[in-house]
Structure formats: structure tokens, C-alpha cells
Residue frames relative to the residue before (quaternion, step in Angstrom):
aa qw qx qy qz dx dy dz
M 1.0000 0.0000 0.0000 0.0000 0.00 0.00 0.00
D 0.4833 -0.6597 0.4851 0.3096 3.53 -1.16 0.55
E 0.7200 -0.4688 0.3061 0.4099 3.56 -1.33 0.33
Q 0.6330 0.5411 -0.3352 0.4407 3.60 0.95 -0.78
R 0.6672 0.4869 -0.2986 0.4781 3.59 0.96 -0.84
W 0.6327 0.5157 -0.3364 0.4697 3.61 0.97 -0.80
T 0.6203 0.5434 -0.3447 0.4485 3.59 0.99 -0.80
A 0.6572 0.5061 -0.3030 0.4692 3.59 0.94 -0.87
V 0.6533 0.5076 -0.3164 0.4642 3.59 0.95 -0.84
V 0.6822 0.4760 -0.2967 0.4691 3.60 0.87 -0.89
E 0.6127 0.5368 -0.3520 0.4611 3.60 1.02 -0.70
A 0.6540 0.4930 -0.3104 0.4826 3.60 0.97 -0.79
A 0.6572 0.5228 -0.3112 0.4450 3.57 0.94 -0.87
T 0.6802 0.4917 -0.3013 0.4526 3.61 0.97 -0.72
R 0.5885 0.5568 -0.3781 0.4480 3.60 1.22 -0.12
A 0.4505 0.6986 -0.4473 0.3300 3.60 1.23 -0.05
P 0.5145 -0.6130 0.4788 0.3609 3.58 -1.10 0.53
S 0.0554 -0.7901 0.6100 0.0249 3.56 -1.17 0.61
V 0.6396 -0.5343 0.3936 0.3879 3.53 -1.22 0.59
H 0.8478 -0.0221 -0.0461 0.5279 3.55 -0.84 1.07
N 0.4952 -0.6909 0.3906 0.3534 3.60 1.25 0.48
I 0.3345 0.7702 -0.4845 0.2453 3.61 1.03 0.73
Q 0.2235 -0.8082 0.5100 0.1916 3.59 1.24 -0.31
P 0.0458 0.8852 -0.4602 0.0504 3.56 0.68 1.15
W 0.5460 0.6498 -0.3780 0.3698 3.61 1.07 0.54
R 0.1183 -0.7111 0.6841 0.1110 3.47 -1.45 0.33
F 0.2251 -0.7850 0.5673 0.1061 3.58 -1.09 0.67
T 0.0018 -0.7363 0.6749 0.0487 3.51 -1.26 0.58
A 0.1597 -0.7826 0.5981 0.0658 3.52 -1.00 0.91
S 0.0674 0.7680 -0.6336 0.0656 3.51 -1.10 0.78
G 0.8257 -0.0219 -0.0180 0.5634 3.56 -0.56 1.14
D 0.7596 -0.2929 0.2578 0.5203 3.56 -0.64 -1.17
R 0.5998 0.5651 -0.3468 0.4479 3.58 1.20 0.43
L 0.0951 -0.7607 0.6407 0.0435 3.56 -0.95 0.95
A 0.1505 -0.7877 0.5940 0.0639 3.55 -0.77 1.06
V 0.2035 -0.7436 0.6281 0.1054 3.54 -1.04 0.89
H 0.0915 -0.8041 0.5874 0.0001 3.55 -0.76 1.11
L 0.4467 -0.6439 0.5484 0.2918 3.54 -1.15 0.65
D 0.2691 -0.7725 0.5593 0.1344 3.57 -0.77 1.07
P 0.3156 -0.7917 0.4893 0.1851 3.64 -0.26 1.21
E 0.5603 0.6129 -0.3854 0.4023 3.59 1.17 -0.41
R 0.7175 0.4286 -0.2446 0.4916 3.58 1.21 -0.48
A 0.3582 0.7545 -0.4801 0.2683 3.57 1.25 0.29
L 0.2095 -0.7378 0.6288 0.1282 3.53 -1.28 0.60
P 0.1759 -0.8590 0.4678 0.1113 3.58 0.36 1.19
V 0.6676 0.4826 -0.3173 0.4698 3.61 1.08 -0.57
L 0.7411 0.4017 -0.2228 0.4896 3.60 0.87 -0.96
D 0.7958 0.1587 -0.0530 0.5819 3.59 1.14 -0.60
P 0.0370 -0.8660 0.4979 0.0284 3.60 0.59 1.09
T 0.6972 0.4650 -0.2888 0.4628 3.61 1.09 -0.54
G 0.4154 -0.7175 0.4624 0.3144 3.59 1.19 -0.45
R 0.4262 0.7390 -0.4495 0.2649 3.60 1.22 -0.14
P 0.6801 0.4743 -0.3246 0.4551 3.65 0.78 -0.83
Q 0.6062 0.5454 -0.3622 0.4515 3.59 1.12 -0.56
V 0.6424 0.5166 -0.3145 0.4707 3.55 1.01 -0.83
I 0.6298 0.5194 -0.3260 0.4767 3.57 1.01 -0.83
S 0.6314 0.5303 -0.3297 0.4598 3.61 1.01 -0.78
C 0.6459 0.5066 -0.3205 0.4728 3.57 0.99 -0.80
G 0.6245 0.5348 -0.3332 0.4615 3.58 1.08 -0.69
A 0.6376 0.5127 -0.3256 0.4740 3.58 1.03 -0.77
S 0.6457 0.5169 -0.3136 0.4664 3.54 1.03 -0.78
D 0.6311 0.5389 -0.3145 0.4609 3.55 1.03 -0.87
A 0.6690 0.4953 -0.2959 0.4687 3.56 0.92 -0.92
G 0.6366 0.5237 -0.3299 0.4599 3.61 0.99 -0.75
G 0.6679 0.4897 -0.3064 0.4692 3.56 0.97 -0.78
A 0.6391 0.5312 -0.3220 0.4534 3.55 1.02 -0.78
V 0.6480 0.5062 -0.3143 0.4744 3.57 0.98 -0.84
S 0.6529 0.5206 -0.3100 0.4544 3.57 0.94 -0.90
G 0.7087 0.4455 -0.2472 0.4880 3.56 1.02 -0.87
R 0.3378 -0.7680 0.4703 0.2738 3.56 1.35 -0.14
R 0.5690 0.5460 -0.3842 0.4801 3.50 1.10 0.82
P 0.4774 -0.6499 0.4872 0.3352 3.59 -0.99 0.64
V 0.5271 -0.5706 0.5090 0.3709 3.51 -1.23 0.47
S 0.2680 -0.8263 0.4768 0.1342 3.54 -0.45 1.19
E 0.8131 0.0383 0.0195 0.5806 3.58 1.07 -0.57
V 0.1063 -0.7648 0.6318 0.0683 3.54 -0.99 0.82
L 0.1806 -0.7817 0.5911 0.0829 3.53 -0.70 1.13
R 0.4889 -0.6745 0.4584 0.3097 3.55 -0.98 0.74
F 0.4217 -0.6723 0.5455 0.2694 3.53 -1.18 0.59
E 0.4101 -0.6780 0.5446 0.2750 3.54 -0.99 0.77
P 0.5004 -0.6606 0.4604 0.3182 3.60 -0.91 0.83
A 0.4885 -0.6480 0.4971 0.3071 3.54 -1.07 0.76
G 0.5366 0.6798 -0.4139 0.2805 3.53 -1.09 0.42
């Protein structure tokens, strides 16, 4: 996809709901692949010590981007536990 299309997909993905509205994601695009990464800088260790709600938020963002791109999510990589 071209840069303009990736921009639209990422904009849609960032509209996803997130725990405490922290938007704990980062994106990288390469070719036809968009990767969603958990941003540790946005962690809430007191309110979310396990990081589970942050991972769920990233999943919501991933789904929003996939719908916007009209493409199925082709691969889900597991998140490494914090710690």
C-alpha cells in the first residue's frame, strides 16, 4: 500500500478505545504489513500491573486498522510479558 493509504489505516486504528484512554500502541509499516507494538512508555503499573488491558487495547487498535484497510488481520504475534 502507498503512504497515503497507510496513513488512513493508522488514523482509523488510533480511534480505537483504549484502557484509561492511554493509547498504548506504536505502529510500523513495511510493504503490505502494519505492525502494532505495545508502547511501554504508556504503561500504568499501578492501575494495570499485568498489562492485560493494554494488550486488549492494542488488539482493538489492530482490528480498527484492519477494518479500515478492508483486509483481514493476517497474523497476530504474542506480546512478551513486561518484567
